N, C-alpha and C positions, 0 to 999 in steps of 0.2 A: 885674785881676792876675785874675785865677779867669777870665773869659772866656777874657781873650787865653791863661789856661794848654789851656785845656779844645779852645777856635779850635787853635793851633800840636800840643797833642800828637796832631790823627787823621789831620794831614799825614803826606801821604806821605814825606819826607822825615825828622822823627823816628823816623816809622817805620822806615824803612829801618835810620838810628843802632842803633838801639834795638835791631833785630834783630843786623843784622848783629855781634857779638860771639858771641850764641849760632850764629848758621848754622855762621858758621869754628871756633868751641868743637867744633856737631854735625860736620862733615865732620874733622875733626882728629880726635876722636874714633874717627868707623867706619875710618878710615884706620890706627889702633891699636889696631883692634878685629880684625882682617881679620886684621891677624897674631896673635893670642894663639889657644893651641888649645883652646877651642871654640866652638858654637856659638848662635848668639844670632837672635832676625829681628830685622829693617833695619824703618825702622819704611814700610811699605807704599803710602803715598803716596811715598815718597822714591826707590821700587824701582819705583814705573809710571811715572814720571818719567823715567830711565836706561833703564826702557824700551819708554820711547818713543819716542825719542830716539836706542839702539842697530838701533831696529828699521827709522828709516828710516836706518840708512845713515854714521848722523857718529858722534863721535867725541863719548865727555862731557865730556866735561875742557873741550875747548873750544867746545863749543856750550853752556858754560855759563858758561863766559865770555864769549865773546856777546853770551850773554842776559842775564848781570851789569853788563855798561854801557852793555846794549843801553837796563836799565832804570832806571841812578840820572842817565843825559843820560836819562828823559823825566822821573824825579822831577825834576829839579835845576832843567827846561825849567820843569813845573809852577808852584815854592815857587816862580818869579822873579814865573808870571805873572800868579801870585795873594798870595805875599804878598812883594813885590818884597826881597824878602829872602834871604840864608842864611843868614845870621846862627843858629847854636842859643842858646840858654840849657841850663847843665848842668845848675843844680839840675830845670831841666820836669822828665828824664830820668831823675831823682830821685825822684821824685814821679810819674814814670811805671809806675815802681821799684815802689815803695809800693801804687800805684793799681789795677795789675796782682794786685801778690798780694792787697789787699782781693777781687778779684772772684775769684781764684783761693778763697779761704778762705770765697765763698761757695757757692762752682761742688757745692768739697768736701761741706759741708755740705745742703746738697743730695740727694747724690750719696751720702753717707757714703764706703765701699769699691768701691764697684762704676767698677773703670777705662773708658777709651778706648783704653787700651792694654793691652798682653801683659809683663808682669812675664817676659821670654827670659831670665834670665841668673838665678845667686843671687847678683853682682854686684853689690853700689848701686850703684859706680860706673858699670860700663855700663848699667847700668838708668835713669840720670838723665844720663848720654848721650843716647842713646834716646826719652826725654823731650822732650830739644832736640829730637831732627827733626821729634817728634812735630806740637811746638806751633810751627812755624817750615811744614815741606809741609804737612798738613790744614786747617792753615788757610790757607793760600796757594793746593789748590784747590780747598777745598766755600766757602773764604767768598769770599775775595779774582777766581777764574774763576767759580765759579759760582753767588755773588748775581750778580754782571752780565753772565752772558749771558743768566740766567733771566729777571731784568729787565729787561733791553734782550728775552726774544723778549718776557714775560708783558707788557706798555707796548708794544709793536708789532703783538701777538696780537690783544687784548682791549680797546687802547686803554684800559685803569683807570688810578685815578689815577696821582702817588708812592709813594705811602704805601699800595693797594693790590695793588701791583707788587710795590713790597717787601716785601708781607705773603706774601706763597708765592709769592716768588722766597726767601722766609725759609724756612716752611714743606717747601719742593721739596729746600734743601738739607742740611738738618738730616734728612731722610728719606733722601736717598743717601747724609750720612756717617753715619746708624747701620748702613743694611746693609753697606756697607762695610768696616766693623770686623766681621762676617762670613764674610769670604770670608778661604780659609784653612783652616788642622785646627780654631776654630768651629763649635759646630751653632749652625745658627737658634733660637730663644730669647726670646719678645715680654719678659719679665722684663728681658734683657739690651735690647733691641734696646726696649723703653719709653724705660730710663735712658737712653739714651743719640740716643733722638730726642731730650726733655728738653735733655741737651746740645748739642745741635747750635739749640739754640733757642732756647739760652741765649747762646751765645757767637756764633752769628746773627748776635743783635739787640746785641752787645759792639759790634760791630766796624762793621753798619750805624749805630752813633750815634760808638765811639770808635776806628775803623779799624781798620789789619792791627796794626801796632804793642801794642794794650795789647794785644786780641784771644791773638795767636800764645802773650803769655810770658803772659797768664792758663789757657792750656791747659798751656803744658808748666806751668806752677808750681802747678797740682794736676792731674796724672800725679806728679808731684817725689811730690805732699805722699800718695799711695795707694803711690807706689810705700817710703818709709819707711816706711807702715804693710805691706805687703806684703812685702819683703822681710823 
């Protein structure tokens, strides 16, 4: 049963199902925050995706909907091909949340109160919403997309083994993940870079072993832990 849990819980279908409520809460939360009278910092990875879509001349809502449906179809196809079933074990989803909380606690113990996002308002609910977005969008860009592209490029160019290509992809993604947080108002400093680099290594390694869903929730839980400490 344990082996079955670790195999299925790292699959794209379980990742999709467990992160979908968080994604919806974040998007609805951002919609609400746009209508209240104070400034906040939207998650940078989210903004990057939106700005890219807008610069290409497309409507964000339509493109997002098409991408959402396309990804869902790919996940269903993958699940049917590799697992021969679309059935979901609801207890597994609960265990995934608990597992993610354990990883977030470990990350919090390692990092202390050094953050992976800005507490951009004094409103704890708004910061929690932003934390959920950081987990989804930053993991989507820096783990799912960047590690895949880096892994395939390194393996093709240097003919390395799977382990070596994964190792260098994890390092590269962690460097960019850390540097990304200095885009904007925050000035570069070595301590913050090192802390975020270590966090990037931790999250990238977790993604390689446990998949997107648990990694995204771990990231969100960690940011929420820090928000409670700083707010």
